C-alpha positions as CSV (number, residue, x, y, z in Angstrom):
1,X,15.8,49.7,28.6
2,X,16.7,53.4,28.3
3,X,20.4,54.4,28.8
4,X,19.7,56.4,32.0
5,X,18.1,53.4,33.7
6,X,20.9,51.2,32.5
7,X,23.6,53.5,33.9
8,X,21.9,54.2,37.2
9,X,21.3,50.4,37.7
10,X,25.0,49.9,37.9
11,X,25.8,53.0,40.0
12,X,27.1,52.4,43.5
13,X,26.9,55.4,45.8
14,X,29.5,55.4,48.6
15,X,30.4,57.6,51.5
16,X,27.3,59.7,51.5
17,X,27.3,62.6,54.0
18,X,25.0,65.6,54.6
19,X,25.1,68.9,56.4
20,X,22.4,71.5,57.4
21,X,24.1,74.9,57.4
22,X,22.7,78.1,58.7
23,X,24.6,81.1,57.3
24,X,23.8,84.5,58.9
25,X,24.7,87.7,57.1
26,X,27.3,88.7,56.3
27,X,28.8,85.4,55.2
28,X,30.8,83.8,52.4
29,X,32.8,80.6,51.9
30,X,35.0,79.2,49.1
31,X,35.7,75.6,48.2
32,X,38.7,74.4,46.2
33,X,36.6,71.5,44.9
34,X,36.4,67.8,45.8
35,X,36.2,64.9,43.4
36,X,32.7,63.9,44.6
37,X,29.1,64.6,43.6
38,X,27.8,67.6,45.6
39,X,24.2,68.7,46.2
40,X,23.1,72.0,47.7
41,X,19.5,72.8,48.4
42,X,18.6,76.3,49.5
43,X,15.9,75.7,52.1
44,X,15.3,79.4,52.8
45,X,17.0,82.8,52.1
46,X,19.2,83.6,49.2
47,X,22.8,83.3,48.0
48,X,25.1,84.0,45.1
49,X,27.2,81.3,43.5
50,X,30.2,81.7,41.2
51,X,32.6,79.1,39.7
52,X,35.1,78.9,36.8
53,X,32.4,77.1,34.8
54,X,29.9,79.9,35.4
55,X,31.9,83.2,35.9
56,X,28.6,85.1,35.8
57,X,27.1,85.1,39.3
58,X,24.2,82.7,39.8
59,X,21.4,84.0,42.1
60,X,20.0,81.3,44.3
61,X,16.8,81.5,46.3
62,X,14.7,79.2,48.5
63,X,13.9,75.9,46.7
64,X,16.8,76.2,44.3
65,X,19.2,73.2,43.9
66,X,22.6,73.1,42.4
67,X,24.7,70.0,41.8
68,X,28.4,69.7,41.0
69,X,29.7,66.6,39.3
70,X,33.5,67.1,39.7
71,X,36.2,68.9,41.6
72,X,35.1,72.3,40.3
73,X,36.0,75.1,42.7
74,X,33.2,77.5,43.7
75,X,32.3,80.4,46.0
76,X,29.0,81.2,47.8
77,X,28.2,84.4,49.6
78,X,25.3,86.7,50.6
79,X,26.8,89.8,49.1
80,X,29.8,90.4,46.8
81,X,31.4,92.6,49.5
82,X,31.2,89.9,52.2
83,X,34.4,88.3,53.3
84,X,34.7,84.6,52.3
85,X,36.4,81.9,54.4
86,X,37.7,78.6,53.2
87,X,35.3,75.6,53.6
88,X,38.0,73.9,55.7
89,X,37.4,76.6,58.3
90,X,33.7,76.3,58.0
91,X,33.9,72.6,58.6
92,X,35.6,73.3,62.0
93,X,32.3,74.8,63.2
94,X,30.5,71.5,62.7
95,X,28.4,70.1,65.6
96,X,27.1,66.8,64.5
97,X,25.5,67.3,61.1
98,X,24.8,71.0,61.6
99,X,27.0,74.1,61.1
100,X,26.3,77.8,62.0
101,X,28.4,80.5,60.4
102,X,28.3,84.2,59.8
103,X,27.8,87.6,61.4
104,X,24.4,87.2,63.0
105,X,22.1,88.9,60.5
106,X,19.5,87.4,58.1
107,X,19.8,83.6,57.9
108,X,20.1,81.5,54.7
109,X,19.7,77.8,55.3
110,X,21.2,75.1,53.1
111,X,21.0,71.3,53.1
112,X,24.1,70.1,51.4
113,X,25.5,66.6,50.8
114,X,28.0,64.7,48.8
115,X,28.7,61.2,47.8
116,X,31.4,59.3,46.0
117,X,30.8,57.3,42.8
118,X,33.2,55.1,40.8
119,X,34.1,57.4,37.9
120,X,34.1,54.4,35.5
121,X,30.5,53.5,36.4
122,X,29.1,57.0,35.6
123,X,31.4,58.2,32.8
124,X,28.7,58.0,30.1
125,X,26.4,60.1,32.3
126,X,29.0,62.7,33.5
127,X,30.2,63.1,30.0
128,X,26.8,64.6,28.9
129,X,26.1,66.7,32.0
130,X,27.4,70.2,32.8
131,X,30.0,70.6,35.6
132,X,27.4,72.6,37.5
133,X,23.7,71.9,37.2
134,X,21.3,74.6,38.6
135,X,17.6,73.9,38.9
136,X,15.5,76.8,39.8
137,X,12.3,76.7,41.9
138,X,10.2,78.2,39.1
139,X,11.2,75.5,36.5
140,X,8.8,72.7,35.9
141,X,9.3,69.9,38.5
142,X,7.5,66.7,39.0
143,X,5.6,66.1,42.2
144,X,8.1,63.4,43.1
145,X,11.1,65.7,42.7
146,X,9.4,68.3,45.0
147,X,8.5,65.7,47.5
148,X,12.1,64.5,47.8
149,X,13.3,68.1,48.4
150,X,10.6,68.6,51.1
151,X,11.5,65.3,52.8
152,X,15.2,66.2,52.7
153,X,14.6,69.6,54.3
154,X,12.3,68.1,57.0
155,X,14.6,65.1,57.8
156,X,17.6,67.3,58.3
157,X,15.6,69.8,60.4
158,X,14.1,67.2,62.7
159,X,16.3,64.1,62.5
160,X,14.9,60.9,64.0
161,X,15.8,57.2,64.3
162,X,17.7,56.1,61.2
163,X,17.9,59.7,59.8
164,X,21.3,59.2,58.2
165,X,20.2,56.2,56.2
166,X,17.0,58.0,55.1
167,X,18.9,61.1,54.0
168,X,21.4,59.0,52.0
169,X,18.5,57.4,50.1
170,X,16.9,60.8,49.6
171,X,20.1,62.1,48.0
172,X,20.1,59.1,45.6
173,X,16.5,60.0,44.6
174,X,17.4,63.6,44.3
175,X,20.2,62.7,42.0
176,X,17.9,60.7,39.7
177,X,15.1,63.4,39.7
178,X,17.6,66.2,39.1
179,X,18.9,64.4,35.9
180,X,15.3,63.9,34.8
181,X,14.6,67.6,35.3
182,X,17.7,68.5,33.4
183,X,16.8,66.2,30.5
184,X,13.5,67.9,29.8
185,X,15.1,71.4,29.5
186,X,15.5,71.6,25.6
187,X,17.2,75.0,25.7
188,X,20.1,73.5,27.7
189,X,20.2,70.0,26.4
190,X,21.0,69.9,22.6
191,X,23.7,67.2,22.2
192,X,24.6,63.8,23.5
193,X,22.7,60.6,24.2
194,X,20.6,62.3,26.9
195,X,19.3,64.7,24.3
196,X,18.7,61.8,21.9
197,X,16.2,60.3,24.4
198,X,13.9,63.3,23.6
199,X,13.8,62.2,19.9
200,X,11.2,59.5,19.6
201,X,13.1,57.8,16.7
202,X,16.6,57.9,18.2
203,X,15.3,56.9,21.6
204,X,14.0,53.6,20.0
205,X,17.5,52.8,18.7
206,X,19.2,53.6,22.0
207,X,16.7,51.5,23.9
208,X,17.4,48.6,21.5
209,X,21.2,48.8,21.9
210,X,20.9,49.0,25.7
211,X,18.4,46.1,25.9
212,X,20.8,43.8,23.9
213,X,24.3,45.3,23.5
214,X,25.6,41.9,22.4
215,X,23.4,41.7,19.4
216,X,25.0,41.9,15.9
217,X,23.8,45.5,15.4
218,X,24.4,47.3,12.1
219,X,23.4,50.8,11.0
220,X,20.6,49.1,8.9
221,X,19.1,47.1,11.8
222,X,19.3,50.1,14.1
223,X,17.6,52.3,11.5
224,X,14.8,49.8,11.2
225,X,14.4,49.8,15.0
226,X,14.1,53.6,14.9
227,X,11.6,53.5,12.0
228,X,13.9,55.6,9.8
229,X,15.8,55.1,6.6
230,X,19.5,54.2,6.9
231,X,20.9,57.5,5.7
232,X,18.4,59.7,7.7
233,X,19.1,57.7,10.8
234,X,22.9,57.7,10.5
235,X,22.9,61.5,9.9
236,X,20.5,62.4,12.7
237,X,22.2,60.1,15.2
238,X,25.6,61.6,14.6
239,X,24.2,65.2,14.7
240,X,22.4,64.7,18.0
241,X,24.5,62.1,19.9
242,X,27.8,63.5,18.5
243,X,29.2,60.2,17.2
244,X,28.1,57.5,14.7
245,X,25.7,54.8,16.0
246,X,28.3,51.9,16.0
247,X,30.9,54.1,17.7
248,X,28.4,54.8,20.4
249,X,27.6,51.1,20.6
250,X,31.3,50.2,21.0
251,X,31.7,52.8,23.8
252,X,28.7,51.3,25.6
253,X,29.9,47.7,25.2
254,X,33.2,48.7,26.8
255,X,31.4,50.5,29.6
256,X,29.3,47.3,30.2
257,X,32.5,45.2,30.1
258,X,34.1,47.4,32.8
259,X,31.2,46.5,35.1
260,X,31.5,42.8,34.3
261,X,35.2,42.8,34.9
262,X,34.5,43.9,38.5
263,X,32.9,40.5,39.1
264,X,35.7,38.0,40.0
265,X,33.7,34.9,39.0
266,X,33.1,36.1,35.4
267,X,35.8,34.9,32.9
268,X,37.2,37.1,30.2
269,X,35.6,34.9,27.5
270,X,32.2,35.3,29.2
271,X,32.6,39.0,29.4
272,X,33.6,39.3,25.8
273,X,30.6,37.2,24.7
274,X,28.1,39.2,26.9
275,X,29.2,42.4,25.3
276,X,29.1,41.2,21.7
277,X,32.5,39.9,20.8
278,X,32.9,36.3,19.6
279,X,36.6,36.1,20.5
280,X,38.6,37.3,23.4
281,X,41.2,38.6,21.0
282,X,38.7,40.9,19.3
283,X,37.4,42.0,22.7
284,X,41.0,42.7,23.9
285,X,41.8,44.9,20.8
286,X,38.6,47.0,21.2
287,X,39.0,47.3,25.0
288,X,42.6,48.4,24.8
289,X,41.8,50.9,22.0
290,X,39.1,52.5,24.1
291,X,40.7,52.4,27.6
292,X,44.4,52.2,26.9
293,X,44.8,48.9,28.8
294,X,43.8,45.2,28.3
295,X,40.8,43.7,30.1
296,X,43.1,41.4,32.0
297,X,45.4,44.2,33.2
298,X,42.3,46.2,34.1
299,X,40.9,43.4,36.2
300,X,44.2,42.8,37.9
301,X,44.5,46.4,38.9
302,X,40.9,46.3,40.3
303,X,41.7,43.2,42.4
304,X,45.0,44.7,43.7
305,X,43.1,47.9,44.7
306,X,40.4,45.9,46.4
307,X,42.9,43.8,48.3
308,X,44.5,47.0,49.8
309,X,41.2,48.3,51.2
């Protein structure tokens, strides 16, 4: 199993919402940022995007997509001289899932959406992605990716029975295909486990760890799985992934443990065994070192939060 599949399999998308926005020139709006995953597809027209992460203006045109993975503020406008209004004011113009804003000139149409994800579930993924991911129309895209974009634009333009459910699923697919598209851009992706998946030797070791994280892996056995010598493997893994192989394995075991601790009927001893620790004491030490809290305290906090919802 590759790491991306492993992470996405445990991801639960919540509170998905979408908007079709027609902005007529002159127009501009600013967002202070929200702690959710945000998608924006430019269906037609053009726009300029700026954010603290990308101070240089990003030109957007029809077919472009940008995705923001955290509460990064941003501004979008048709011209740098256009007055911008707060997104809170833009939201007041909503009628159903559509918004019209601007001065009545040339129209730029966006399909935007957001959804909430448990930060713990996707921490390994968000950690290797940029705050703002821009995918241009002229970049190589798979037929599946393009099909999702076309379906999304069509469904929001002519909503039918069950449209909200369809659009939520399309956003999930768009999320997956966007990460795939980003992962094959070698000029942008140079470090982290996502970059390592493009290395045929390192990919084999990552797949082995994710297929069986509880195995008694050593640098030697991982090197054999990758078809490399021990020294060459250890050096390349650290250079590309950014951490030694066993340190990466520990982080993934703790991430897997976080998922298991969310299951009320799984004991701490069972969790520790399933992530590769023979004793609960050893598991406790590693978990607290990595997260700052014990597995038991972490679970109690989860249960208390769930009981208040």
